[in-house]
C-alpha positions in Angstrom: -50.4 96.0 192.7 -51.6 97.9 189.5 -51.3 95.3 186.5 -48.4 96.0 184.2 -50.7 96.8 181.3 -52.0 99.9 183.0 -48.5 101.2 184.0 -46.6 100.6 180.9 -45.9 103.7 178.7 -43.2 102.8 176.4 -42.5 99.5 174.4 -39.7 98.7 172.2 -39.8 95.6 170.0 -37.1 96.3 167.6 -35.6 93.4 165.8 -37.2 90.8 168.1 -38.5 87.6 166.5 -42.1 87.1 167.7 -44.9 85.3 166.0 -47.3 88.1 164.7 -50.0 86.7 166.9 -47.9 87.1 170.0 -47.0 90.7 169.1 -50.5 91.6 168.4 -51.8 90.2 171.6 -49.3 92.0 173.7 -50.1 95.4 172.0 -53.8 95.0 172.5 -53.5 94.7 176.1 -51.4 97.9 176.4 -54.4 100.4 176.4 -52.4 103.3 177.8 -49.4 103.0 175.7 -47.7 106.3 174.5 -44.6 105.1 172.8 -44.4 102.1 170.3 -41.1 101.2 168.5 -41.4 98.3 166.1 -38.7 99.2 163.8 -37.1 96.2 162.0 -39.8 93.8 163.1 -41.3 92.0 160.0 -45.2 91.8 160.1 -47.0 89.8 157.4 -50.4 89.9 158.8 -51.4 93.5 158.1 -54.9 93.2 159.0 -54.1 92.0 162.6 -51.6 94.9 163.2 -54.2 97.3 162.0 -56.7 96.0 164.7 -54.3 96.1 167.4 -53.0 99.8 166.4 -56.6 101.2 166.5 -56.9 100.1 170.1 -54.0 102.3 171.3 -56.0 105.4 171.5 -53.4 107.4 173.7 -50.4 106.5 171.4 -48.1 109.6 170.8 -45.1 108.1 169.1 -45.0 105.1 166.7 -42.1 103.6 164.5 -43.7 101.1 162.1 -42.5 97.8 161.5 -41.7 96.4 158.2 -45.3 95.8 157.1 -46.4 94.2 153.9 -48.8 96.6 152.6 -50.9 95.5 149.7 -53.0 98.1 147.5 -56.2 96.3 148.5 -55.7 96.5 152.2 -53.8 99.8 152.6 -56.9 102.0 152.9 -58.0 100.3 156.0 -54.3 100.3 157.3 -54.0 104.2 157.1 -57.5 104.7 158.3 -56.5 103.1 161.6 -54.2 106.2 161.9 -57.2 108.4 162.4 -58.1 106.8 165.8 -54.7 108.0 167.1 -55.7 111.6 167.9 -52.8 112.1 170.2 -50.1 111.0 167.7 -47.0 113.5 167.5 -44.4 111.3 165.9 -45.2 109.1 162.8 -42.3 107.1 161.5 -43.0 104.4 158.7 -39.5 102.9 159.2 -38.5 100.8 156.2 -42.0 100.1 154.9 -42.6 100.7 151.2 -45.6 102.9 150.6 -47.2 102.3 147.1 -48.9 105.0 145.2 -52.1 103.7 146.3 -51.0 104.1 149.8 -49.6 107.4 149.4 -53.0 108.7 148.2 -54.8 107.3 151.1 -52.3 108.5 153.4 -52.7 112.2 152.0 -56.5 111.8 153.0 -55.8 110.8 156.6 -52.8 113.1 157.4 -54.7 116.3 157.9 -56.7 114.4 160.8 -53.5 113.9 162.7 -53.5 117.6 163.9 -51.0 117.3 166.6 -48.2 115.7 164.5 -44.8 117.1 165.0 -42.6 114.7 163.2 -43.1 112.8 160.0 -40.7 110.3 158.6 -41.6 108.9 155.2 -38.9 106.2 154.4 -39.5 104.9 150.9 -42.5 106.0 148.9 -43.3 105.3 145.2 -45.5 107.9 143.6 -45.9 109.9 140.5 -46.3 113.6 139.8 -50.2 113.7 140.7 -49.8 111.5 143.8 -47.1 113.8 145.1 -49.3 116.8 144.7 -52.1 115.2 146.9 -49.5 114.1 149.7 -47.7 117.4 149.9 -50.8 119.5 150.1 -51.9 117.1 153.0 -48.5 117.6 154.8 -49.0 121.5 154.5 -52.1 121.2 156.6 -49.9 119.9 159.7 -49.4 123.3 161.4 -47.4 121.8 164.3 -45.1 120.0 162.1 -41.4 120.6 163.3 -39.6 117.9 161.7 -40.1 116.4 158.0 -37.9 113.4 156.7 -38.7 112.1 153.3 -35.9 109.4 153.6 -35.2 108.1 150.2 -38.5 108.9 148.5 -37.7 110.3 144.9 -39.3 113.5 144.3 -40.3 114.5 140.8 -40.2 118.0 139.5 -43.9 118.4 140.0 -43.6 117.1 143.6 -40.9 119.7 144.3 -43.0 122.6 143.0 -45.9 121.5 145.2 -43.7 121.1 148.2 -42.4 124.7 147.5 -46.1 125.8 147.6 -46.9 124.4 151.0 -43.5 124.8 152.8 -44.3 128.2 153.9 -47.4 127.2 155.7 -45.2 125.0 158.0 -44.1 127.8 160.0 -42.9 125.9 162.9 -40.6 123.6 161.0 -37.2 123.0 162.5 -35.7 120.1 160.6 -36.1 119.2 156.8 -34.5 116.1 155.3 -34.7 115.7 151.6 -32.3 113.2 150.3 -33.4 112.3 146.8 -34.7 115.3 144.8 -34.3 115.7 141.0 -35.5 119.0 139.5 -34.3 121.8 137.1 -32.8 125.1 138.0 -36.2 127.0 138.0 -37.9 124.4 140.2 -34.9 124.8 142.6 -35.3 128.6 142.8 -38.9 128.1 144.0 -38.1 125.3 146.5 -35.1 127.1 148.0 -37.1 130.5 148.2 -39.7 128.7 150.2 -37.2 127.1 152.5 -36.0 130.6 153.0 -39.3 131.5 154.4 -39.1 128.9 157.3 -37.9 131.3 159.9 -37.5 128.6 162.7 -35.6 126.0 160.4 -32.4 124.9 162.2 -31.3 122.0 160.1 -31.7 121.2 156.3 -30.3 118.0 154.9 -30.3 117.7 151.1 -28.1 114.8 150.9 -26.8 114.9 147.1 -29.0 117.9 146.1 -27.9 121.5 145.3 -29.0 124.4 147.5 -28.8 128.2 146.8 -30.1 129.9 150.0 -31.2 128.9 153.4 -33.0 130.4 156.4 -31.1 132.7 159.1 -31.4 130.5 162.1 -29.9 127.4 160.4 -27.5 125.5 162.6 -26.7 122.5 160.4 -26.2 122.3 156.6 -25.3 119.0 154.9 -24.5 119.0 151.2 -22.9 115.6 150.5 -22.5 115.4 146.8 -23.0 118.6 145.0 -21.5 119.5 141.5 -21.1 123.2 140.8 -18.6 125.6 138.8 -16.4 128.3 140.2 -19.1 130.9 140.2 -21.7 129.0 141.5 -19.4 128.0 144.5 -18.7 131.6 145.2 -22.4 132.5 145.5 -23.0 129.4 147.7 -20.3 129.9 150.2 -21.0 133.6 150.6 -24.8 132.7 151.3 -23.4 130.1 153.8 -21.4 132.9 155.3 -24.6 134.7 156.3 -25.8 131.8 158.5 -24.5 133.3 161.7 -25.9 130.6 163.9 -24.4 127.8 161.9 -22.7 125.1 164.0 -22.0 122.2 161.5 -21.1 122.5 157.9 -20.8 119.1 156.1 -19.9 119.2 152.5 -19.2 115.4 152.4 -17.8 114.2 148.9 -18.7 117.6 147.1 -16.0 118.7 144.9 -14.7 122.1 145.9 -12.7 123.9 143.1 -9.8 126.4 144.0 -12.1 129.2 143.5 -14.6 127.7 145.9 -11.9 127.0 148.4 -10.8 130.7 148.4 -14.5 131.8 148.7 -15.0 129.4 151.7 -11.8 130.8 153.3 -13.3 134.4 153.0 -16.5 133.5 154.7 -15.4 131.0 157.4 -14.3 133.7 159.9 -18.0 134.9 159.9 -19.4 131.5 161.1 -18.2 132.2 164.6 -20.4 129.6 166.2 -19.2 126.6 163.9 -18.3 123.6 165.8 -17.9 121.0 163.0 -16.5 121.2 159.4 -16.4 118.3 157.1 -14.6 118.8 153.8 -13.5 115.6 152.1 -12.9 116.5 148.4 -11.2 119.8 148.0 -8.8 120.6 144.9 -6.4 123.6 145.6 -2.8 124.5 145.4 -0.3 125.4 148.2 -1.3 129.1 148.4 -4.9 128.4 148.5 -4.4 125.8 151.3 -2.8 128.5 153.5 -5.7 130.8 153.1 -8.2 128.2 153.8 -6.4 126.8 156.9 -5.7 130.3 158.4 -9.4 130.9 158.1 -10.2 127.7 159.9 -7.8 128.7 162.7 -9.9 131.7 163.4 -13.0 129.3 164.4 -12.8 129.5 168.1 -15.5 127.1 168.7 -14.5 124.5 166.3 -14.3 121.1 167.9 -14.1 118.9 164.8 -12.6 119.2 161.2 
């Protein structure tokens, strides 16, 4: 019989209480492992984890445990990633990456040329650091999904991201939950998003959006504040997304003018399956228009 360590391809150790030495020993034995999910596991011995990670040369997917990454050891931590030449999915889970770590990560990311999905949960970085990291991300030509988690973008970071996004031509999903920037910066970023011809899902959390790509299937805008004129422009733009299947406006406040505009464009979203509107302010007549429009969505499954 072939030993287990030569057969095993996927290993999940989420939320399991193991001594670090036990987890490290187990991982080292699994030379052919392709998928490793350690989400939720707490690892205090970062050096031992790095050593075990370097031995998994065939690894394609990894979800990191909660690793305590000190500035003095983080370089070795990310250098270990360069040995994972088949890596396609990199998720840092709930690990907090410091500014020093983000700079080091920027140096090693371009070596992960097969990377298709990148999840950066919580990074603390300044303007200059964001520039380095986003330029590195721009070199990942096969990237299809990019999730910045709750990392807070500076305005400089958003400008840099706008510069590199068009190079990510295969990007299908982009999640930016915590961005803060002015109007001019928004224009640059969303014009860049508009150049992503394969983009299917854009999640901006509580951020404002002005335009999106034509193939978008899911649009999430959970907490946006805008006046009547702005709402008209936004909903008319949304009406041009002919492949849109899900529109979630969460707790965004929709004015009466906005609701009227939404009623006008909804019938053009013929493939819409899910519509979420939690905070709308409008009178009886306006409600009639909106609900008649909703009634024309023949594929709608949830509202």
